[in-house]
C-alpha positions as CSV (number, residue, x, y, z in Angstrom):
1,M,0.0,0.0,0.0
2,D,1.7,3.9,-0.8
3,I,1.2,5.5,2.6
4,S,2.0,8.7,1.3
5,S,-1.7,8.2,-0.5
6,S,-4.7,10.0,0.8
7,R,-6.2,6.8,1.4
8,G,-3.0,5.3,3.0
9,R,-2.6,7.9,5.3
10,S,-6.4,7.9,6.7
11,A,-6.2,4.3,7.1
12,L,-2.9,4.2,9.3
13,R,-3.3,5.7,12.9
14,S,-1.0,6.6,14.9
15,A,-0.1,4.6,18.6
16,R,-2.3,6.5,21.6
17,A,-0.3,6.7,25.2
18,A,-1.9,4.4,27.6
19,S,-1.8,4.8,31.8
20,G,-1.2,2.3,33.9
21,G,-4.1,0.7,35.9
22,L,-6.4,1.0,31.9
23,T,-7.8,-1.8,31.1
24,C,-7.3,-1.6,26.9
25,L,-9.3,-3.6,23.9
26,V,-6.4,-3.6,21.7
27,T,-6.4,-5.0,17.7
28,V,-3.9,-5.9,15.4
29,R,-4.5,-6.7,11.8
30,C,-2.3,-7.3,8.4
31,C,-1.8,-5.4,6.1
32,Q,-4.9,-5.8,3.7
33,R,-6.5,-8.8,5.8
34,Q,-3.6,-11.0,4.6
35,S,-3.6,-14.3,5.9
36,L,0.1,-14.2,7.2
37,L,-0.8,-15.8,11.2
38,S,0.8,-18.9,10.5
39,P,0.0,-21.7,13.7
40,P,3.9,-21.5,14.6
41,V,3.6,-17.3,14.3
42,R,-0.2,-17.8,16.7
43,R,1.7,-20.1,19.1
44,N,4.7,-17.3,20.0
45,C,1.7,-14.6,19.6
46,I,0.7,-16.6,22.5
47,E,3.9,-16.9,24.2
48,S,4.3,-13.3,24.4
49,L,1.4,-12.8,26.6
50,L,2.2,-14.8,28.7
51,W,5.9,-13.4,29.2
52,L,3.9,-10.0,29.5
53,Q,1.8,-11.2,32.4
54,R,4.6,-13.0,34.5
55,N,7.6,-10.7,33.6
56,R,5.8,-6.8,33.1
57,G,2.5,-7.5,35.5
58,V,-0.4,-7.0,31.9
59,L,-3.1,-8.7,32.8
60,V,-4.6,-10.9,29.7
61,H,-8.3,-10.5,30.3
62,A,-8.9,-12.3,27.0
63,F,-7.0,-12.9,23.9
64,V,-8.2,-14.0,19.7
65,V,-5.5,-15.1,17.4
66,M,-6.7,-15.3,14.0
67,S,-4.6,-16.2,11.0
68,S,-5.4,-12.4,9.5
69,H,-5.9,-10.7,13.2
70,V,-5.2,-9.9,16.8
71,H,-8.2,-9.4,19.4
72,L,-6.6,-8.8,23.1
73,V,-8.3,-7.2,26.2
74,L,-5.1,-6.4,28.6
75,T,-5.4,-4.0,31.7
76,L,-1.8,-2.4,31.8
77,P,0.1,-2.1,35.3
78,A,0.4,1.0,37.4
79,E,4.1,1.3,36.6
80,Q,5.9,2.0,33.4
81,L,6.0,-0.6,31.1
82,S,9.0,0.9,28.5
83,R,12.0,-0.8,30.5
Protein backbone atom coordinates (compact mmCIF):
# COMPACT_ATOMS: atom_id res chain seq x y z
CA MET A 1 0.00 0.00 0.00
CA ASP A 2 1.31 3.43 -0.86
CA ILE A 3 1.16 5.37 2.41
CA SER A 4 1.77 8.63 0.58
CA SER A 5 -1.76 8.52 -0.83
CA SER A 6 -4.53 10.22 1.10
CA ARG A 7 -6.28 6.85 1.55
CA GLY A 8 -3.07 5.36 2.97
CA ARG A 9 -2.61 8.17 5.46
CA SER A 10 -6.20 7.97 6.67
CA ALA A 11 -5.94 4.19 7.01
CA LEU A 12 -2.97 4.47 9.41
CA ARG A 13 -3.51 5.43 13.02
CA SER A 14 -0.89 6.77 15.36
CA ALA A 15 -0.16 4.92 18.59
CA ARG A 16 -1.95 6.18 21.67
CA ALA A 17 -0.26 6.53 25.03
CA ALA A 18 -1.85 4.48 27.80
CA SER A 19 -1.61 5.02 31.53
CA GLY A 20 -1.11 2.15 33.94
CA GLY A 21 -4.16 0.55 35.49
CA LEU A 22 -6.29 1.00 32.37
CA THR A 23 -8.09 -1.90 30.70
CA CYS A 24 -7.72 -1.73 26.93
CA LEU A 25 -9.23 -3.50 23.94
CA VAL A 26 -6.48 -3.90 21.35
CA THR A 27 -7.00 -5.06 17.76
CA VAL A 28 -4.06 -5.64 15.41
CA ARG A 29 -4.60 -6.80 11.86
CA CYS A 30 -2.41 -7.69 8.91
CA CYS A 31 -2.23 -5.31 5.98
CA GLN A 32 -5.20 -5.85 3.65
CA ARG A 33 -6.38 -8.68 5.91
CA GLN A 34 -3.84 -11.12 4.50
CA SER A 35 -3.44 -14.47 6.25
CA LEU A 36 0.07 -14.00 7.58
CA LEU A 37 -0.23 -15.45 11.08
CA SER A 38 0.65 -19.12 10.64
CA PRO A 39 0.15 -21.57 13.53
CA PRO A 40 3.78 -21.17 14.74
CA VAL A 41 3.44 -17.37 14.69
CA ARG A 42 0.12 -17.63 16.58
CA ARG A 43 1.82 -19.80 19.22
CA ASN A 44 4.55 -17.17 19.51
CA CYS A 45 1.88 -14.49 20.07
CA ILE A 46 0.38 -16.53 22.90
CA GLU A 47 3.81 -17.19 24.45
CA SER A 48 4.51 -13.44 24.28
CA LEU A 49 1.25 -12.70 26.12
CA LEU A 50 2.22 -15.19 28.83
CA TRP A 51 5.64 -13.53 29.10
CA LEU A 52 4.00 -10.10 29.49
CA GLN A 53 1.84 -11.48 32.30
CA ARG A 54 4.75 -13.09 34.16
CA ASN A 55 7.42 -10.43 33.61
CA ARG A 56 5.65 -7.10 33.13
CA GLY A 57 2.49 -7.47 35.20
CA VAL A 58 0.11 -7.09 32.25
CA LEU A 59 -3.22 -8.76 33.00
CA VAL A 60 -4.50 -10.62 29.94
CA HIS A 61 -8.27 -10.96 30.38
CA ALA A 62 -9.06 -12.37 26.93
CA PHE A 63 -7.44 -12.86 23.56
CA VAL A 64 -8.20 -14.23 20.11
CA VAL A 65 -5.36 -14.94 17.68
CA MET A 66 -6.65 -15.49 14.14
CA SER A 67 -4.79 -15.94 10.86
CA SER A 68 -5.16 -12.26 9.90
CA HIS A 69 -5.74 -10.41 13.17
CA VAL A 70 -5.45 -10.43 16.97
CA HIS A 71 -7.91 -9.14 19.60
CA LEU A 72 -6.71 -8.54 23.17
CA VAL A 73 -8.32 -7.30 26.38
CA LEU A 74 -5.49 -6.20 28.68
CA THR A 75 -5.04 -4.27 31.90
CA LEU A 76 -1.74 -2.43 31.99
CA PRO A 77 0.24 -2.33 35.23
CA ALA A 78 0.54 0.90 37.20
CA GLU A 79 4.32 1.18 36.61
CA GLN A 80 6.05 2.18 33.39
CA LEU A 81 5.93 -0.53 30.68
CA SER A 82 8.86 0.65 28.54
CA ARG A 83 11.68 -0.91 30.54
